[in-house]
C-alpha positions as CSV (number, residue, x, y, z in Angstrom):
1,M,52.2,-100.5,68.4
2,D,49.0,-99.1,69.5
3,R,47.8,-95.7,69.2
4,R,48.1,-94.5,72.7
5,K,51.8,-95.7,72.7
6,L,52.6,-93.6,69.4
7,R,50.9,-90.8,70.8
8,D,52.9,-90.6,74.1
9,A,56.2,-91.4,72.4
10,F,55.5,-88.8,69.9
11,I,54.6,-86.4,72.6
12,Y,57.9,-86.8,74.6
13,G,60.0,-87.1,71.6
14,S,59.1,-83.8,70.5
15,L,60.6,-82.2,73.5
16,T,63.6,-80.1,73.4
17,F,66.8,-80.4,75.6
18,G,68.7,-77.8,77.5
19,R,71.7,-80.0,77.8
20,A,74.3,-80.0,75.1
21,G,75.7,-83.1,73.6
22,A,74.6,-86.0,71.5
23,A,70.7,-86.4,71.5
24,T,68.3,-88.5,69.3
25,D,64.9,-86.5,68.9
26,F,62.5,-88.8,66.6
27,G,59.9,-86.0,66.7
28,S,61.0,-84.8,63.2
29,T,60.8,-88.3,61.7
30,I,57.2,-88.9,62.9
31,L,56.2,-85.3,61.9
32,Q,57.8,-86.2,58.3
33,W,55.7,-89.5,58.3
34,Q,52.5,-87.7,59.4
35,R,52.9,-85.1,56.6
36,N,53.5,-87.8,54.1
37,R,50.3,-89.9,55.1
38,V,48.0,-86.9,54.3
39,P,45.9,-87.6,51.3
40,R,47.3,-85.8,48.2
41,Y,44.8,-83.3,46.7
42,K,44.4,-84.2,43.2
43,G,47.4,-86.6,42.7
44,S,50.0,-84.0,43.7
45,P,53.4,-86.0,43.6
46,I,54.7,-87.8,46.8
47,G,58.3,-86.5,48.0
48,E,61.4,-88.8,46.8
49,A,62.3,-91.8,48.4
50,E,65.0,-91.7,50.8
51,R,68.8,-92.1,49.0
52,P,72.4,-92.5,50.6
53,S,73.1,-88.9,50.5
54,V,73.2,-86.5,53.4
55,S,70.8,-84.2,52.0
56,Y,68.4,-86.8,52.3
57,M,68.5,-86.7,56.0
58,V,65.4,-84.7,56.4
59,D,63.3,-87.3,54.6
60,M,64.0,-89.9,57.1
61,L,61.2,-92.0,58.3
62,P,60.5,-94.0,61.4
63,P,60.1,-97.8,61.3
64,L,56.5,-97.6,61.3
65,A,56.5,-95.7,58.0
66,R,58.6,-98.8,56.2
67,V,57.2,-102.0,57.9
68,T,58.3,-103.9,54.8
69,N,61.9,-102.5,54.6
70,A,63.6,-103.7,57.8
71,A,67.3,-103.3,56.2
72,E,67.0,-99.7,56.7
73,T,66.5,-100.2,60.6
74,I,69.5,-102.0,61.5
75,P,71.3,-100.2,64.2
76,A,75.0,-100.3,63.0
77,K,75.7,-96.9,64.5
78,H,76.8,-96.4,68.1
79,L,75.2,-93.6,69.7
80,H,76.3,-93.3,73.3
81,A,77.8,-95.3,76.2
82,S,76.0,-94.8,79.7
83,L,77.8,-95.8,82.7
84,N,77.3,-95.1,86.7
85,K,79.8,-93.3,88.9
86,I,80.0,-96.8,90.9
87,K,79.9,-99.5,87.9
88,H,78.4,-102.8,88.1
89,P,77.6,-105.5,85.5
90,I,74.2,-104.9,83.8
91,N,71.8,-107.6,83.8
92,V,68.6,-106.5,82.4
93,V,67.6,-103.3,80.2
94,R,64.1,-102.2,79.7
95,W,62.7,-99.3,77.9
96,T,59.7,-97.5,79.8
97,P,56.2,-98.4,78.0
98,E,56.2,-94.5,76.6
99,G,59.9,-95.0,75.5
100,R,60.9,-91.8,77.3
101,R,63.8,-93.5,79.4
102,L,65.7,-96.7,80.0
103,L,65.8,-98.6,82.9
104,T,68.6,-100.8,83.8
105,G,69.1,-103.6,86.6
106,S,72.7,-104.2,87.7
107,T,74.1,-107.0,90.1
108,S,74.3,-104.4,92.8
109,G,70.3,-104.3,92.9
110,E,70.0,-100.9,91.8
111,F,67.5,-99.3,89.2
112,T,69.1,-96.6,87.0
113,L,67.1,-94.5,84.9
114,W,68.8,-92.9,81.7
115,N,67.1,-90.3,79.2
116,G,65.7,-92.0,76.1
117,M,66.9,-88.9,74.1
118,G,70.0,-87.4,75.7
119,F,71.0,-90.7,77.3
120,N,72.3,-88.9,80.4
121,F,71.6,-90.2,83.8
122,E,68.2,-89.2,85.5
123,T,68.1,-91.2,89.0
124,I,69.2,-94.2,90.7
125,M,67.7,-96.0,93.5
126,Q,68.4,-99.5,95.7
127,A,65.5,-101.6,94.3
128,H,66.7,-104.9,95.8
129,E,69.4,-106.2,98.1
130,S,71.0,-108.7,95.7
131,A,71.2,-109.1,91.9
132,I,68.5,-108.1,89.7
133,R,67.7,-110.8,87.3
134,A,64.6,-110.0,85.5
135,V,62.5,-106.8,84.9
136,Q,59.3,-106.9,83.0
137,Y,56.2,-104.0,82.5
138,S,52.9,-105.4,82.1
139,H,50.9,-104.9,79.0
140,G,48.7,-102.2,80.2
141,D,51.9,-100.2,81.4
142,D,50.5,-99.6,84.9
143,W,52.9,-101.9,86.6
144,L,56.6,-103.3,86.7
145,V,57.9,-106.5,88.3
146,S,61.2,-107.4,89.0
147,A,62.9,-110.6,90.4
148,D,66.3,-111.1,92.1
149,Q,68.9,-113.5,93.0
150,E,67.4,-114.4,96.3
151,G,64.1,-115.6,94.5
152,L,62.0,-112.2,95.7
153,V,59.7,-110.8,93.3
154,K,58.7,-106.9,93.8
155,Y,55.7,-105.1,92.4
156,W,56.4,-101.4,91.3
157,Q,54.3,-98.5,90.1
158,P,55.5,-96.3,87.4
159,N,56.8,-94.0,89.6
160,F,58.9,-97.0,91.5
161,N,56.9,-97.1,94.5
162,N,57.3,-100.4,95.8
163,V,53.7,-101.8,96.8
164,K,54.4,-105.4,97.4
165,V,57.2,-108.1,97.9
166,L,56.8,-112.0,97.2
167,Q,59.2,-114.8,98.2
168,A,58.4,-116.7,94.9
169,H,61.4,-119.2,94.9
170,T,64.1,-120.3,97.4
171,E,66.6,-120.4,94.3
172,P,67.4,-117.3,91.8
173,I,64.8,-116.4,89.5
174,R,66.0,-116.0,85.9
175,D,63.3,-114.8,84.0
176,L,59.4,-113.7,84.3
177,A,56.7,-112.7,81.9
178,F,53.1,-111.3,82.0
179,A,50.1,-112.8,80.7
180,P,48.2,-111.2,78.0
181,T,45.6,-110.1,80.3
182,D,48.2,-109.0,83.0
183,S,46.2,-110.9,85.5
184,K,49.0,-113.6,86.0
185,F,52.5,-113.8,85.4
186,V,55.2,-116.6,85.4
187,T,58.8,-116.9,87.0
188,A,61.6,-119.5,86.0
189,S,64.1,-120.4,88.6
190,D,67.3,-122.4,89.2
191,D,65.1,-124.8,91.1
192,A,64.2,-126.3,87.8
193,T,60.5,-125.1,88.1
194,L,58.0,-122.5,86.7
195,K,55.5,-121.0,89.0
196,I,52.2,-119.1,87.8
197,F,51.3,-116.5,90.2
198,D,48.0,-114.3,90.6
199,F,49.0,-110.8,90.1
200,A,46.2,-109.0,92.1
201,G,46.7,-111.3,95.1
202,G,50.3,-112.5,94.6
203,I,49.3,-115.7,95.1
204,E,50.9,-119.1,93.7
205,E,48.5,-120.9,91.7
206,S,50.5,-123.7,90.0
207,I,53.9,-125.0,89.7
208,L,55.1,-126.4,86.3
209,T,57.7,-129.2,86.7
210,G,59.4,-131.3,84.0
211,H,62.8,-129.8,83.4
212,G,65.5,-132.0,84.6
213,W,67.9,-128.8,85.3
214,E,67.8,-125.2,86.0
215,A,65.2,-123.2,84.2
216,K,66.7,-120.1,82.3
217,T,64.0,-118.6,80.6
218,V,60.3,-118.2,80.1
219,D,57.8,-116.2,77.9
220,W,54.3,-115.9,77.5
221,H,52.6,-115.8,74.4
222,P,51.4,-112.3,73.4
223,T,47.8,-113.2,72.6
224,K,47.5,-116.9,73.4
225,G,47.4,-119.3,76.7
226,L,50.9,-120.8,76.0
227,L,54.0,-120.7,77.6
228,V,57.7,-121.4,76.5
229,S,60.6,-122.4,78.7
230,G,64.1,-123.2,78.1
231,S,66.6,-124.9,80.5
232,K,70.1,-126.1,81.3
233,D,68.9,-129.6,80.2
234,H,68.8,-128.4,76.5
235,Q,65.1,-128.7,76.2
236,I,62.8,-126.3,75.2
237,K,59.2,-126.8,76.4
238,L,55.5,-125.6,75.6
239,W,53.1,-125.4,78.5
240,D,49.5,-124.9,78.8
241,P,49.1,-122.4,81.8
242,R,45.4,-123.2,82.5
243,T,46.0,-127.1,83.3
244,G,50.0,-127.0,83.8
245,R,50.5,-129.8,81.5
246,C,53.7,-130.1,79.2
247,L,52.3,-130.0,75.4
248,T,55.5,-130.5,73.7
249,T,59.4,-130.6,74.1
250,L,61.4,-129.1,71.2
251,H,64.9,-130.5,70.6
252,G,67.5,-128.9,68.5
253,H,69.9,-127.2,70.6
254,K,72.9,-129.1,72.2
255,N,73.6,-126.7,75.0
256,T,72.1,-124.8,78.0
257,I,69.2,-122.6,76.5
258,S,69.9,-119.1,77.3
259,K,66.7,-117.2,75.9
260,T,63.3,-117.9,74.6
261,S,61.2,-115.2,72.9
262,F,57.8,-115.2,70.9
263,E,57.6,-112.9,67.9
264,R,55.1,-110.0,68.9
265,T,53.3,-108.9,65.8
266,Q,51.9,-112.2,64.7
267,G,52.8,-114.6,67.4
268,Q,53.6,-117.5,64.9
269,L,57.3,-117.8,65.5
270,L,59.6,-118.7,68.4
271,A,63.2,-117.5,68.5
272,T,65.5,-119.5,70.8
273,C,69.2,-119.2,71.6
274,A,71.8,-121.4,73.2
275,R,75.3,-121.8,74.3
276,D,76.1,-124.1,71.3
277,Q,76.8,-120.8,69.3
278,T,73.2,-121.1,67.1
279,A,70.0,-119.6,67.5
280,R,66.7,-121.1,65.9
281,V,63.4,-120.0,64.8
282,F,60.5,-122.3,65.4
283,D,57.2,-122.1,63.5
284,L,54.2,-123.0,65.9
285,R,52.2,-124.1,63.2
286,T,54.4,-126.9,62.1
287,M,55.9,-127.2,65.8
288,R,59.8,-127.5,64.0
289,D,62.6,-125.1,63.4
290,V,62.4,-123.6,60.0
291,L,65.6,-121.2,60.3
292,L,69.0,-122.0,61.9
293,L,70.8,-118.7,62.7
294,R,75.0,-119.2,62.2
295,G,77.7,-116.6,62.5
296,H,78.5,-116.4,66.2
297,E,81.7,-117.9,67.1
298,K,81.0,-118.0,70.8
299,D,78.1,-118.7,72.8
300,I,74.7,-116.7,72.3
301,T,73.5,-115.2,75.3
302,T,70.5,-113.3,74.2
303,L,68.4,-112.2,71.8
304,A,65.3,-109.6,70.7
305,W,62.8,-109.4,68.5
306,H,62.1,-106.0,66.7
307,P,58.8,-104.3,67.7
308,V,57.9,-103.3,64.2
309,H,59.6,-105.7,61.8
310,R,58.7,-109.3,62.2
311,N,62.1,-110.4,60.2
312,L,64.4,-108.7,62.0
313,L,66.2,-110.6,64.9
314,S,69.3,-109.4,67.1
315,T,71.6,-111.4,69.2
316,G,74.4,-110.8,71.7
317,G,77.2,-113.1,72.3
318,V,79.3,-114.0,75.4
319,D,82.3,-112.4,73.3
320,G,80.5,-108.9,73.3
321,S,79.4,-109.3,69.7
322,L,76.3,-108.2,68.2
323,F,74.8,-109.5,65.3
324,H,71.5,-108.7,63.2
325,Y,69.5,-111.1,61.0
326,L,67.1,-110.6,58.2
327,L,65.0,-113.8,58.2
328,D,63.9,-113.7,54.7
329,E,67.4,-113.1,53.7
330,Q,70.0,-116.0,53.8
331,N,73.2,-113.6,53.5
332,A,75.4,-116.4,52.8
333,P,78.9,-115.6,52.8
334,P,81.3,-116.4,49.7
335,G,81.8,-119.9,49.1
336,V,78.8,-121.2,50.9
337,E,75.8,-122.8,48.8
338,P,72.4,-121.1,49.5
339,T,70.0,-123.6,51.2
340,L,66.1,-124.2,50.5
341,S,63.6,-122.9,52.8
342,P,61.2,-125.6,54.3
343,Y,58.1,-123.7,53.3
344,D,59.5,-124.0,49.4
345,S,60.2,-127.7,49.9
346,S,58.2,-130.5,48.6
347,D,58.2,-132.1,52.0
348,P,58.1,-129.0,54.7
349,F,58.1,-131.6,57.5
350,N,61.0,-133.4,57.0
351,A,63.1,-130.7,55.2
352,P,66.1,-129.4,57.1
353,A,65.9,-125.8,58.5
354,Q,67.3,-122.9,56.3
355,T,70.6,-121.5,57.4
356,I,70.5,-117.7,57.8
357,Y,73.7,-115.5,58.1
358,P,73.7,-112.1,59.7
359,A,73.0,-109.1,57.7
360,H,75.4,-106.9,59.8
361,K,78.0,-107.8,62.5
362,V,79.3,-105.7,65.2
363,P,81.9,-107.8,66.7
364,H,83.3,-105.6,69.2
365,A,80.0,-103.9,70.5
366,H,81.1,-104.9,74.1
367,D,84.2,-105.9,75.8
368,F,82.4,-108.7,77.5
369,A,79.4,-110.8,77.4
370,I,76.1,-109.0,76.5
371,W,73.4,-110.2,79.0
372,T,70.5,-108.2,77.6
373,L,68.8,-106.5,74.8
374,D,65.8,-104.2,74.4
375,W,64.3,-102.3,71.5
376,H,62.9,-98.7,71.9
377,P,58.9,-99.0,71.5
378,L,59.4,-97.1,68.2
379,G,61.9,-99.5,66.9
380,H,64.8,-97.1,66.2
381,I,67.0,-97.5,69.1
382,L,68.7,-100.7,70.4
383,A,69.9,-100.7,74.1
384,S,72.4,-103.4,75.4
385,G,73.5,-104.2,78.6
386,S,76.8,-105.9,79.1
387,N,79.1,-107.6,81.9
388,D,81.7,-104.8,81.1
389,R,79.4,-102.4,83.1
390,I,78.2,-100.4,80.4
391,T,75.0,-99.6,78.8
392,R,75.3,-98.8,75.0
393,F,72.8,-97.3,72.6
394,W,72.6,-98.2,69.1
395,T,70.4,-96.8,66.0
396,R,70.7,-97.0,62.3
397,P,73.3,-94.6,60.5
398,R,72.0,-91.5,58.7
399,P,71.8,-91.4,54.9
400,G,75.2,-90.5,53.5
401,T,77.1,-91.7,56.7
402,N,79.8,-94.4,56.2
403,S,82.4,-93.6,58.9
404,C,80.5,-95.8,61.5
405,F,81.3,-99.0,59.8
406,N,85.1,-98.4,60.2
407,D,85.0,-97.7,63.9
408,R,86.4,-99.3,66.6
409,F,83.3,-101.5,67.4
410,H,83.4,-102.9,63.8
411,I,87.1,-103.4,63.3
412,G,88.3,-103.4,66.7
413,Q,90.5,-101.1,68.9
414,A,93.8,-102.6,67.8
415,A,93.0,-101.8,64.2
416,A,91.5,-98.5,64.8
417,E,94.6,-97.3,66.4
418,A,96.5,-98.5,63.6
419,Q,94.3,-96.6,61.1
420,G,94.7,-93.6,63.4
421,I,90.9,-93.1,63.9
422,F,91.2,-94.0,67.3
423,D,93.3,-92.8,70.2
424,R,93.6,-94.5,73.5
425,R,94.5,-91.5,75.2
426,D,91.6,-89.5,73.6
427,A,89.1,-92.1,74.6
428,R,90.3,-92.5,78.2
429,R,90.1,-88.5,78.5
430,Q,86.5,-88.8,76.6
431,Q,85.4,-91.5,79.2
432,R,86.7,-89.6,82.0
433,E,84.6,-86.7,81.1
434,E,81.6,-88.9,80.7
435,E,82.1,-90.2,84.0
436,E,82.4,-86.7,85.5
437,Q,79.3,-85.6,83.8
438,E,77.4,-88.8,84.9
439,A,78.7,-88.2,88.5
440,E,77.3,-84.5,88.3
441,D,74.0,-85.8,87.0
442,E,74.0,-88.4,89.6
443,A,74.8,-85.8,92.5
444,D,72.3,-83.3,91.1
445,G,69.4,-85.8,90.6
446,L,70.2,-88.1,93.9
447,V,67.3,-88.1,96.3
448,D,67.9,-89.0,100.0
449,Q,66.2,-92.2,100.4
450,T,66.4,-92.4,104.2
451,M,63.9,-91.9,106.7
452,P,63.9,-88.9,108.9
453,A,65.2,-89.5,112.7
454,K,62.3,-90.1,115.1
455,V,62.0,-86.9,117.2
456,S,60.1,-86.7,120.4
457,T,57.1,-84.8,120.5
458,L,58.1,-83.7,124.1
459,P,60.6,-80.7,124.1
460,I,61.2,-80.9,127.9
461,L,64.0,-82.8,129.8
462,P,65.5,-85.6,127.7
463,G,65.4,-88.0,130.6
464,L,61.6,-87.9,131.0
465,G,59.7,-90.7,129.3
466,G,57.5,-89.9,126.1
467,G,53.5,-90.2,126.2
468,D,53.9,-93.8,124.8
469,G,56.0,-94.9,127.7
470,S,59.4,-94.5,125.7
471,S,62.2,-93.0,127.0
472,M,64.8,-90.9,125.1
473,G,67.6,-91.5,127.8
474,G,68.4,-91.7,131.3
475,A,66.3,-93.8,133.9
476,Q,62.7,-93.2,134.2
477,L,61.5,-91.7,137.7
478,P,58.7,-93.3,139.4
479,G,55.1,-91.9,138.2
480,L,56.6,-90.7,134.8
481,G,55.9,-92.8,131.9
482,G,55.3,-96.3,131.8
483,A,51.6,-96.3,131.3
484,P,50.1,-97.3,127.9
485,A,49.0,-94.6,125.6
486,S,45.4,-93.5,125.4
487,T,43.5,-94.3,122.7
488,G,40.7,-91.7,123.3
489,P,40.9,-87.9,122.7
490,A,43.6,-86.2,124.5
491,P,42.4,-84.3,127.4
492,P,42.8,-80.5,127.3
493,V,46.2,-79.6,128.6
494,M,46.0,-77.1,131.6
495,P,48.9,-75.2,133.2
496,I,50.3,-77.5,135.9
497,P,51.3,-75.8,139.4
498,L,54.0,-77.8,141.1
499,P,53.2,-78.8,144.7
500,G,54.8,-76.7,147.1
501,G,57.2,-79.7,148.4
502,L,59.1,-79.8,145.0
503,A,61.1,-76.9,145.8
504,G,63.4,-76.5,148.7
505,P,63.1,-74.1,151.5
506,G,64.5,-70.6,150.2
507,A,64.0,-71.5,146.4
508,P,63.0,-68.7,144.4
509,P,59.2,-68.3,143.3
510,F,58.2,-68.9,139.8
511,P,57.7,-66.0,137.4
512,P,54.6,-63.9,138.0
513,G,51.4,-65.3,136.4
514,G,52.2,-68.9,137.3
515,F,53.8,-71.5,135.1
516,P,53.0,-71.2,131.5
517,A,51.1,-74.0,129.7
518,L,53.1,-76.7,128.2
519,P,52.8,-78.3,124.7
520,P,50.4,-81.0,123.8
521,G,51.1,-84.2,125.3
522,F,52.7,-83.3,128.5
523,P,52.1,-84.4,131.1
524,P,52.4,-88.1,129.9
525,P,49.9,-90.8,131.2
526,G,50.8,-91.9,134.7
527,F,52.1,-88.7,136.0
528,D,51.9,-88.2,139.6
529,P,53.4,-85.1,141.2
530,S,52.4,-86.1,144.8
531,K,54.8,-89.3,144.5
532,I,57.7,-86.8,143.5
533,A,56.8,-84.4,146.1
534,E,56.7,-87.2,148.8
535,M,60.1,-88.5,147.6
536,I,61.7,-84.9,148.1
537,R,60.3,-84.8,151.8
538,N,61.9,-88.2,152.5
539,G,64.9,-87.1,151.2
540,Q,65.1,-89.6,148.3
541,V,65.4,-87.1,145.8
542,P,67.4,-83.9,147.0
543,A,65.5,-80.4,147.1
544,L,66.6,-77.7,144.8
545,P,68.9,-75.4,146.7
546,P,68.4,-71.7,146.9
547,M,70.5,-70.0,144.3
548,P,71.9,-66.2,144.6
549,N,70.6,-63.3,142.7
550,G,67.5,-65.2,141.9
551,A,69.1,-67.3,139.3
552,P,67.3,-70.7,138.3
553,P,68.4,-73.5,140.4
554,P,70.6,-76.7,138.7
555,L,69.2,-79.7,137.6
556,P,69.3,-83.1,139.7
557,P,72.4,-85.3,138.9
558,G,72.0,-87.2,135.6
559,F,69.5,-84.8,134.1
560,V,70.5,-83.0,130.8
561,P,69.5,-79.4,130.3
562,P,67.0,-78.9,127.2
563,P,68.1,-76.8,124.2
564,P,67.0,-73.0,124.6
565,Q,64.2,-73.7,122.2
566,A,62.7,-76.5,124.0
567,L,61.8,-74.0,127.2
568,P,58.5,-72.4,127.7
569,Q,58.4,-68.7,126.9
570,G,59.3,-66.8,130.0
571,F,61.2,-69.6,131.6
572,P,64.7,-68.4,132.8
573,G,67.7,-70.2,131.3
574,F,70.2,-72.4,133.3
575,P,73.2,-71.1,134.9
576,G,76.7,-71.5,133.3
577,Q,77.6,-72.8,130.0
578,M,75.4,-75.2,128.6
579,P,76.6,-78.5,127.9
580,Q,77.0,-80.4,124.6
581,M,74.0,-82.1,123.4
582,P,74.5,-85.4,121.8
583,A,74.3,-84.8,117.8
584,Q,71.5,-86.3,115.9
585,P,72.2,-89.0,113.5
586,Q,73.7,-87.4,110.2
587,Q,71.3,-87.6,107.3
588,A,72.5,-88.5,103.5
589,G,73.6,-85.5,101.8
590,G,74.6,-83.5,104.9
591,D,77.9,-82.9,106.6
592,Q,78.9,-82.9,110.4
593,N,81.6,-80.6,111.9
594,G,83.7,-81.2,115.0
595,N,81.1,-79.4,117.3
596,G,78.4,-82.0,116.4
597,V,76.4,-79.8,114.3
598,V,74.8,-81.6,111.1
599,R,75.0,-79.2,108.1
600,K,72.4,-80.4,105.4
601,R,72.8,-79.5,101.8
602,A,70.8,-76.6,100.5
603,P,68.8,-76.8,97.3
604,L,71.1,-77.1,94.3
605,P,71.4,-74.2,92.1
606,S,70.5,-74.4,88.2
607,Q,73.3,-76.1,86.2
608,K,73.0,-73.3,83.9
609,D,74.2,-70.5,86.6
610,S,76.7,-73.1,87.8
611,L,78.3,-73.2,84.4
612,R,78.2,-69.5,84.0
613,E,80.0,-68.8,87.3
614,E,82.6,-71.5,86.1
615,M,83.0,-70.0,82.8
616,T,83.7,-66.5,84.6
617,R,86.5,-68.5,86.4
618,G,87.9,-69.5,83.2
619,N,86.6,-73.2,83.3
620,Y,84.4,-75.0,80.6
621,R,85.1,-72.7,77.9
622,R,84.5,-75.5,75.3
623,P,81.3,-76.7,75.2
624,R,80.7,-80.4,75.8
């Protein structure tokens, strides 16, 4: 990790929260590490090493402080389960570059943001119309690219402003990856092809063909011009993105390749997993598999390299199991003979791959298949998304904590109930409380994303056309509207006296001082009062009859009276009861009563005031 990401993560990690509940603040571990890195004056002693005791909790260090000790970073403890109000399977999880939030993409096409330390809901938005299949941040942290089931690729800014949409494929896109320079990106689709696009122009540059079946995964080397792809044809191919030529094909798996990923710190290893219950690690220097990862009883669906420890690899299975492997430790189960690494063999090119077994297992991490894994940029939290519609957060246990190894995620729900450490009713109540809390957070953070209704700029009679020739309702009269809008500057609006023929005999005079000035934009282009006066004289339009006591005359048939606020100042109102106006379209977040009046939601009060008010009523006495 570079210094800028570390600085941003530290700044955001040092913030404190007002929301009660479980939280993970890594600011204290960063501060402890920075304090230990200060040169000791005259050989002053360094603090004791971390030991398995609760008192050593204050001496915890981040993974960056112990690069060579990956065993202490294994995420064996379950932190939190986050789920939406309307639950959908989670296809992809991605930490934001600074590690402040976690982004999830679901089969409903929604983006959901979760807080990276309190794990509470922050916001949700409809990003795609179909299931989201891939999401990737650029290396410069300036852009986000997502792909969906319909073959669409969308560009997003960090504030989730959509700036571009591409129809990259006609079949679903399964994976995508950025080039090291962020100038290009590659997509893998069910049409058995890989496509390389120029990012700035969104132009397709080349198509890589060679797979005999659906391409399921693709990755771009972190520093080199090298692509790797896996397909349903059981093959792993390495490509030259400049020429589009297939460099080599790696064989070893016996079923569909589900994930391929380059190691990020040194870039010498390639990890692959397939639906044959195994994962393999290839050495790019020898172009052969050097490690065979066993232990899963079902198909492996995804994997993820640790961002700091190059020897820590995590895998997720179709049965919901989560395994962690230390690549330099064989961890052979009892009764299994250890095998020799090809690096230690006299014939490294022909020696069989060394078998590695998991250093830690979480057999019941999820109820269904784990589709995606992603590590926090600092390497202390692992996020997993599953077909059980839940996003879970995992981290290392604190010193002296052993209860996490005996929870329902390790021994199963039935065994935990038998031992009395898990109660189904308490779990349901806790899940219901979490869902209520997420629903409250979602209601508080939900933003109305619908566009406001288009309102006419002419607050006069709704039956008359606007300045652009459009009509808000009713038929247009001859001489009103219908002319194209003028492109030049609008002429000054002057008071318009109506011709004498517009009023019938005996009609009351207008108020003293003449007719007041009308709003800008009226009369519309093409307005001809002489035509209307001629129609009144010929009897085509009835004249306005006189009204008693100086009351204003009624409107012609088919005209709807305007609302009171639309009349000019000083103009008398209309007789009788004002007819009901058609209600405007209801906006999201509002309410509509029987009278057709739209009630919009007022600004939400603070959660602290709402909680205090509920506590005065006797609710929520126990803090959450």
